C-alpha positions as CSV (number, residue, x, y, z in Angstrom):
1,M,22.4,29.6,-1.9
2,K,19.9,26.9,-2.9
3,K,18.4,26.2,-6.3
4,C,14.6,25.9,-6.4
5,V,11.7,24.9,-8.7
6,F,8.5,27.0,-7.9
7,L,5.4,25.1,-8.9
8,D,2.0,26.3,-9.6
9,R,-0.6,23.7,-8.1
10,D,-3.7,23.6,-10.2
11,G,-2.9,22.5,-13.7
12,V,0.7,21.5,-12.9
13,L,0.6,19.3,-9.7
14,N,-3.0,18.3,-10.2
15,Q,-5.4,18.3,-12.9
16,D,-7.2,21.6,-13.3
17,T,-11.0,21.4,-13.4
18,D,-13.8,23.8,-14.2
19,G,-14.4,24.3,-10.6
20,Y,-12.2,24.7,-7.5
21,V,-10.2,21.9,-6.0
22,F,-10.5,22.1,-2.3
23,R,-11.2,18.5,-1.2
24,P,-8.5,15.8,-1.3
25,D,-11.0,13.5,-3.2
26,D,-10.9,16.0,-6.0
27,L,-7.2,16.2,-6.3
28,L,-6.3,14.2,-9.3
29,I,-2.5,13.8,-9.9
30,P,-1.4,13.4,-13.5
31,D,0.7,10.5,-14.6
32,G,4.4,11.3,-14.4
33,T,4.1,14.0,-11.7
34,V,5.6,12.2,-8.9
35,E,8.4,10.9,-11.2
36,A,9.0,14.6,-12.2
37,L,9.3,15.6,-8.6
38,Q,11.6,12.8,-7.7
39,R,13.8,13.7,-10.7
40,L,14.0,17.4,-9.6
41,K,14.6,16.5,-6.0
42,A,17.3,14.1,-7.1
43,A,19.0,17.0,-9.0
44,G,19.1,18.9,-5.7
45,Y,16.2,21.4,-6.2
46,L,14.0,22.6,-3.4
47,L,10.3,22.1,-4.6
48,I,8.1,25.0,-3.5
49,V,4.4,25.3,-4.4
50,V,3.1,28.9,-5.1
51,T,-0.6,29.1,-5.8
52,N,-3.5,31.5,-6.0
53,Q,-6.5,30.3,-4.0
54,A,-9.2,32.9,-4.8
55,G,-11.9,30.4,-3.6
56,I,-11.0,31.5,-0.1
57,A,-11.7,35.1,-0.9
58,K,-15.0,34.0,-2.5
59,G,-15.9,32.0,0.6
60,L,-16.1,28.7,-1.1
61,Y,-13.5,27.0,1.2
62,S,-11.0,27.8,3.8
63,R,-7.3,28.0,4.4
64,E,-7.6,24.7,6.3
65,D,-9.0,23.2,3.2
66,V,-5.9,24.2,1.1
67,W,-3.7,22.6,3.8
68,K,-5.7,19.4,3.7
69,C,-5.2,19.2,0.0
70,H,-1.4,20.0,0.4
71,D,-1.1,17.3,3.1
72,Y,-2.9,14.7,0.9
73,F,-0.6,15.6,-2.1
74,Q,2.5,15.1,0.3
75,E,1.3,11.8,1.3
76,Q,0.7,10.8,-2.4
77,C,4.2,12.0,-3.5
78,G,6.3,11.0,-0.6
79,H,6.6,14.3,1.0
80,L,8.8,15.7,-1.8
81,L,7.6,19.4,-1.5
82,D,9.6,21.6,0.7
83,D,7.0,24.4,1.2
84,L,3.7,25.8,0.2
85,Y,2.7,29.5,-0.3
86,F,-0.8,30.5,-1.3
87,C,-2.7,33.8,-1.9
88,P,-6.1,33.8,-0.3
89,H,-7.1,37.1,-2.0
90,H,-8.9,38.2,-5.0
91,P,-9.2,41.9,-6.0
92,E,-13.1,41.5,-6.6
93,H,-13.8,39.8,-3.3
94,T,-11.3,41.0,-0.7
95,T,-8.4,43.1,-1.6
96,A,-5.7,43.4,-4.2
97,S,-2.4,41.7,-3.1
98,L,1.1,41.5,-4.3
99,L,1.0,37.8,-3.2
100,R,-1.4,37.1,-6.1
101,K,0.2,36.0,-9.3
102,P,1.2,37.6,-11.7
103,D,3.0,39.5,-8.8
104,S,5.9,37.8,-7.3
105,L,5.6,38.2,-3.5
106,M,5.1,34.5,-2.8
107,L,8.3,33.6,-4.7
108,E,10.2,36.6,-3.1
109,K,9.1,35.5,0.5
110,A,10.3,31.9,-0.2
111,M,13.5,33.2,-1.7
112,A,14.3,35.0,1.5
113,K,13.2,32.3,3.8
114,H,15.0,29.5,1.9
115,Q,18.1,31.4,0.7
116,I,17.3,30.7,-3.0
117,D,19.7,31.5,-6.0
118,R,17.4,33.2,-8.5
119,Q,19.9,32.4,-11.4
120,R,19.6,28.7,-10.6
121,S,15.9,28.6,-10.1
122,W,12.7,28.0,-12.2
123,M,9.0,28.7,-12.1
124,I,6.8,26.1,-13.7
125,G,3.1,27.0,-14.4
126,D,0.3,26.5,-16.8
127,R,-0.9,30.2,-17.0
128,E,0.6,33.3,-18.3
129,R,0.4,34.8,-14.7
130,D,2.8,32.0,-13.5
131,V,5.2,33.0,-16.2
132,L,5.0,36.7,-15.4
133,A,5.4,36.0,-11.6
134,G,8.6,34.0,-12.4
135,Q,9.9,36.7,-14.6
136,K,9.3,39.3,-12.0
137,A,11.1,37.2,-9.5
138,G,14.1,36.7,-11.8
139,V,13.9,33.0,-12.3
140,R,13.6,31.0,-15.6
141,T,10.2,30.0,-16.6
142,I,8.4,27.0,-18.2
143,R,4.9,27.0,-19.2
144,I,3.0,23.8,-19.4
145,A,0.7,24.1,-22.3
146,H,-2.2,21.7,-22.1
147,A,-3.3,22.7,-25.7
148,P,-1.2,24.3,-28.5
149,T,-3.1,27.5,-27.9
150,D,-1.6,27.7,-24.3
151,A,1.9,28.2,-25.6
152,T,3.3,31.6,-24.9
153,P,6.2,33.5,-26.3
154,L,6.8,35.0,-22.7
155,S,8.1,31.7,-21.1
156,D,11.8,30.5,-21.5
157,H,10.4,27.0,-22.4
158,T,7.1,25.4,-23.2
159,T,6.3,21.7,-22.5
160,R,3.2,19.6,-22.4
161,T,3.7,18.0,-18.9
162,L,5.5,18.4,-15.7
163,L,7.6,15.4,-16.5
164,E,8.8,17.1,-19.7
165,A,9.5,20.2,-17.7
166,S,11.7,18.4,-15.3
167,E,13.8,17.1,-18.3
168,V,14.3,20.8,-19.4
169,V,15.3,21.8,-15.7
170,V,17.7,18.9,-15.2
171,G,19.0,18.8,-18.7
């Protein structure tokens, strides 16, 4: 069984914006992100992105746009990510879906495909829904709090950046 770090995209791997990030030119990678991914990879973790992409359901962009952003990110970080799962649904625009965080189906699918050990794995996200998805999947959780008000008692740990989160995971 393999250990894994599940990563939310917007607000963790790239800077979250007021709008939707669906063009590679809009994908801004925070300082320390690549170093954090390298540290996690060197420690033997699979790195899997799990992201809600409601803009697809809203007709703002396509699945192909999500893949273009992912491919661009992979080029920028040296192809460190092992897989990508995204939920294109939104309950107000298409249908409710267990893929959509705070549900855990994206994580569960990845666990089955990659033979992931829940007890040695983590979910890192910047929203409460990321923490809840990780808890439902039975992995430890880290919330990246961009502001003091973002901290949540629900997560196992809270950090300010992905680089700090990688230090918690690796120890």
